[in-house]
N, C-alpha and C positions, 0 to 999 in steps of 0.2 A: 527408246524406240517409241513409235506411234501405234496407238490402238488400231488405226485403220490398216497398217501394214500387217499387224498380227492377224486381223480378221481375214485379210486377203490371202494369207498364207497359213491358214489355220492348221492344216495337216503337218506343216513343217515345224510349227511351234508347240503342238501338243506334247506334253511331257518334258518341255524344255524350260530352261531358266529365262525369265523375262524381267525387265526393269522399266517401269513407266512412271511419268510424272503427270499430275493432273489435279482435279478437284473432286471433293466429296459432294455428290448431288443428293444423296440420301444415306442415312446410317441407322442400322438396326442392331445395336449392341445387346447381347444376351449374357447369361451367367457364364457359360462355358465357351462361347464363340460369338462372332459378329459378322454382319454383312454390310458391305459398303458399295453403293451404286457409284461407280467411278467413271469419270469422263475427262479426256484430255483435249476435247474439242476437235479432234481430227475426223470424227464421224458422228452420226446422229445418236446412237443408242448407248455408247460406252460399253463397259464390261463390269461384271460383279467381282468384287474382291472379298474373299473369305479369310478370316483369321480365327485362331483358337488360342487356348491357354499355353500352347507350346511356344508362342511368340514371347520374347523377353519382356516387352513393354505393354503387355495386354491391358493393364488397367489404364495406362496413358492413352492407348488407342481407343479404348471404349468411351472416352470422354470427348473425342474429337467431334466437332459440330459440322453441320452442313455449310459448305462454302470454303472449308479449309483446303489449302493446297498441300498435297502430300506426294511423297515418292514411295512407290511400292516395288519391293523386290520379292519375287516368288516364282512359282511354277504354274504354267498354264495346264489346267486339267479339265477333263470332262466333268460336267456338273452333275450333282446328285439331286438337284432340284429342277426348277422350271427352265433354267438357262441351259444352253447347249454346252457351254464351257465357262470357266471362271479362272481367276488367279487365286491360287492358294498361297497366301502371303507368308513369307519367312521374316520379312522386316518391313515396317511402315515408319517412315520418317515424316514428321511435321515440318513443312517448309514455310507455310504462312498460315497463321491462326485466323479464326473468324469468330466474332462474338455471337451471342444468342439473338441479338436484335437485327441480324442479317435479314434484309427484306425479302429475299428470294428463297422461300421455303418450299419443300416438296409437296405442294398442293396447287390446285388450279387458281391462278390469279386472273382477274379481269384484265382485258387489254387496256382499259382506261387507267387502272392502277399501274400497269407496267409502263405506260407512257410517262408516268411521273417518276419512274425509275429507269430512265432511258439509258443511263450508263451501265446498268446491270441487267436489263431485260434480255440481252442476248444469251444469258446463261440459262434461260428456260428452254424447254423442248421446242416450243413453237418458234421462237425467234432464232434458235440455233438452226432450225430447218429453213426458215425464210431466208436468212442471210447466206447460208451455204448455196441455196438455189440461186440467189441473186449473183453470187460469185461465179457459179458454173454457167449461168445464162450469159453473163458478160463475156466470159471466155468463149462461149459458143458463137456469140455475135462476131467477135474478132476473128474467130476461126473460119466462119462462113465467108466473110469478106476477103480475108487474106488468101484463102484457097482459090478465090476467083479473081485475083489480080487487082483488087481494090487497094488504094493507098490510104492509110490512116492519117487524117489531117487534124491538127489542133487549131481550132478557130478561136478568135479572141473572146474573152469574157467581158472586157470593157470595150464598148463600141458607141459610135455616134448614130448608128443606124437602127431604127426600130423595124426589123425585118418584116413583121406582121402588119405594121401600120396601125396597131391597136393602141399605142400610147400608154402601155402598161409597164413601163420600164422603171426599175429602181435607179435613182440618180446617184452618180458617183461624183463627189466634189471634195475639195479641200478648203472651200470658202468658209469663213466664219459665219455660221448660220445665225448666231445671235446678232451680229452686226447687220446681216442681211435683213433680219426681222425689224431691227430698229430703223434702218434706212428705207425699207419698203421697196427696194429694187435689187436686182441681181446683175452684176457685170461679169458675164462668163469669160470675157477676154482676160480677166485676172485669175481665172480658175486654173487648175493644174494643167489641163490639156488645151486651154484657150477657147474652149467651146463647151456646150452642154453635152455630157456623155452619160451613159448608164450601163447597167449590167445586161448582157445579151439575152434576148428572148429566143434566139435561134442562131445557129452557125451556118445556115443555108447559103446566104448571099456570098459570104467569103468562101464557102465550100465550092461554089460554082466557078470561082476563079481558078481553083486547082483542077477541077474537072476538065477545064479547057486546055490542060496540059497533060494530065495523067489518064484522061478518058474516064476512069472510074475511081471515085474517092468516097470515103465516109468519115463523118465526124461522130464522136461518141464522148459526150462530156456534159458538165452541168450547164443548165440554163435557168433563167430567173424571170419571174413575172409578178408584178406588183398588183395582182388582182385580189381584191378583198373578198375572197370566197372561202367558205368553210365547209365545202362538200367533201365527200369521201374520196374524190378523185382529183382534188386540186391541192397543190402545194406551191409555196413561193420559190422554192429551190428544188429543181428536179433534173433528171438526166434525160438526154435525147440522143437517139441514133438518127443520123441524117445522111443518107447516101446521095450522091449526085453522079449522073451518068451521061456522058456525051454520046451522041449518035444513038440515042435511045428515045423512043416515043412512049405514049401512054401505055400501050399494050406491053412493051418491054418493061416499063416501070412496074406494072402489076405482076409480071412474071417474077421480078426480083422480090417484091413484097411477099408474094405467096411462098416462094422458095426459101427466103430467109426465115419466115415465121415457122414453117414446117421443120426446117433444119434445127432451129433453136429449141423448139418444143420437144422434138424427138431426142435431142442431145441431153436435155434435162431428164427426160423419162429414163433414158438409158444409163445415165451417170449419177442420178440421185434417187435410187430405188427406195431406200429407207425413208428419206424425207417425203417422197411422193406418197408412200403408204401412210405416213403420219397424216398428211393433209387429207388424204382420201377418207381416213377413219375419223379424224377429229375436227376437220374444218369444212370440207365440202364432199358429201357423199357422191360417188360417181365421177369424181374429178379425173381419175386416170382414164376412164372410158371416154369422157368428154374430150380430153386432149388427144387420145389415140384416134378418135374419130376425126378430129381436125387434121391430124397428120395424114390420114388416108383419104381425105375428101378432095373433091374438085371444087374450087371456089367459083361461084356464080358471078358473072359480069353483066351488069344491067344499068341502063341510063337512069338518071335522076327522074326524068319525066315519066318513065315507065313505072318507077317505084311509087310516085305520087298517084298514078292511075290505080295501081294495085291497092294502095292504102285507101283511096276513096271508094273503091268497090268492095272493100273488106266488110264483113258483117260484124263490125265492131263500133261501139260508141266511144269515140276518142275524147280524151281530156283536151288535147290540142288538135284541132282539125287540120289535116294535111292540106297544103296548098301548093299549086304550081308556082315556081319562082322563089319558094321559101325553103328554109332549112327544115330538117326533120327532127322530131323529138325522140327521147329515149324509148318511149312506148312504140314508136314507129320502127326504130332499129330492131327492137326485140321481135316485133311481128314479122319483119322481113326475113330475119334469119330463121325463124320458125317456118315461115311460108316456103322457103327453099331448103329447109332442113340442113343448114350448113352455113359456112362463111359466105358473105356477099360483098363484091366490089360494086359500089354505087359510083357511077362515073358521069362525066359531062354535066357539071353542076351549073346553076344560074350564076352568071358573071358577077352580079351585084352583091353576092354574099361570100365571095371568095377573094383571095389576096391579089394584089396588083400584078404580080409577076407571072401569073398563070396564062398559058397559051389560049388565046381567043379562038374559038371555033368559027367556022364560016357563017354560022347562023347569026352571029353578032349578039347572041343572047346568053350563050353558055361558054364555059372554059373547059379545057381538057384536064379536069381535076378528078380525083378519085378518093373515096373513103372506104376503108375496109371495116365491115361490120362482122363481128364474130358472135356466135351463140353464147348467151349468158353474160356478155360484157359490153356489147354495143360497139361503138367506134374504137378501134385499136390503133389504127395508123391512117395517115392521110398523105397524099402526094399529088403531083401534077406534072404535065409536060410544061416546061418553062417557055415563056414568050421569047422567041429568038429574033422577032422583027423589031428593029430599033424604033421605027416610027410609031408602031402600035403600043410599044411599051412606054414611050415618052408621052403619048397621048393619054394613056391610062394613069400615069403618075400625075399629069396635070388635072385630069378629071377628079382625082381624089384629093387635090389640094396639097400634095406632098411637095417638099422642097427639091427642085430639080438638081440643085448643086450638091445635095447630099448623095445623089445617085449617079453622078457623072461617070465614075469608074464602072458602075454596074451597067450603065447604058453602053459604055465603050466596049464591053465584052461582046456586044452585038455588032460592033464594027470590025473587031480584030479577029477574024477567023471564026465567026459564029457557026453554030450547027444546031440541029435538033437535039435537045437535051431534056432530061427529066430527073426527078428525085422525089423523095418522100421523107417523112419524119415519123418516128414512133417514140412515144414516151416510155422510157425504160420501166418506170414504176408501174405504169398501166399493164405492161407485159407481165411483170412479176405478180400483180394482182390476179391476172388471168391464169397464170400457171399454178399459183399456190392456192387460190380460192380465198385468200385473206383479202377482205373487201375494202380496206381503208388504206389510203396511200401513206398515212402516218405510221402504219405497221410494216411497210415494206421498204422504207428508207431508214438508214441508221439513225440519223438525227433530223427529224422533220422540222422544216421551217414553214410555219403557217402564220396567218395574221394573229398578232399578239403572242407568238411563241418563237423564241430563239434561244432556248435553254437546252441543257442536257436532259 
């Protein structure tokens, strides 16, 4: 049986026989009895196992070390110590031994040390909490969209399209790179796909093709970016949630962005209470209050131009001076969320700093794009109304020097039953950073892939 089931039905199990399998997280053997901090991974805190001299293999049990896998057979009883209840062991079997040099000991390890023990770090309290929240948040995302008639679409990981136009794709090839280096030229016609391809930076463009049939779709999968960045929020492999909605304008897009975020945050708060208490106590004080406030808040909606005006009039000496027609910095994001005391949608951005596929506004200077800024984290997701006008989209592709032939199919969507449509993207790891308070992307993804790092 699982510890989580025992705890959920504690009244039913008190005074009853239980049998559990799991691992020793701490062990305090004494002369006449011993205490084992035991966890089977099904919930955050585990349960205490108590044994005494009445057990047949007392001396053998007393020598068991942290990390050992064991089976415990005993009775669930009310505790005489700090715990509410514990298992009084009748029998403890060693299932898998663990030596003294086991790296994950019952003490506080630095996150830097634990990154070097990537295959073991999930056994610590911090990472047990992080990755359970990641699992529950992923389920909540699917639940939100499935309950609202969205279709889940698996878009390709290998693609010839750089959806963002940024040129930061990992190349995929079967060519002999040593021969290429010697010859000094590349003939992609002899490559596996007959052309230059790479790992996808987004599933959006392919997602739009399905939205033109199902009306509402979402993708949720890994994406890749060959950006040589070592910040706390960048990784080379990360997960993205990207919904696309037909017959949906920018206002409708923001409605979905706000609704989804509130739903997922509330679901995690409701279903991971022990994990969230842990984060609130040991990672970010006030985290639960911050998230509860977000769930209950109304998100402000304001144009980019108005934001720049607010920033220019602010009684602040900026490191980066805000300017009309330009992007905003992290310090600006922080100020705006504090100014409005809550999440802020910044919409209608300058055309020249946004992607080619975004809907051009009548002013000819801006596009119907939006970024969501949240207190304490800055930008959490971004979206736009997509350009449905064939001629305007083609002109934009040409302006940016992109290859028209690579986007024939995407342009054709504008000819074959086009409509107003919108979508957005959210980096899953950035969401987990926000929900847990753990501020480094390397600590919220099971095996981080960053420049110079592709190890366990």
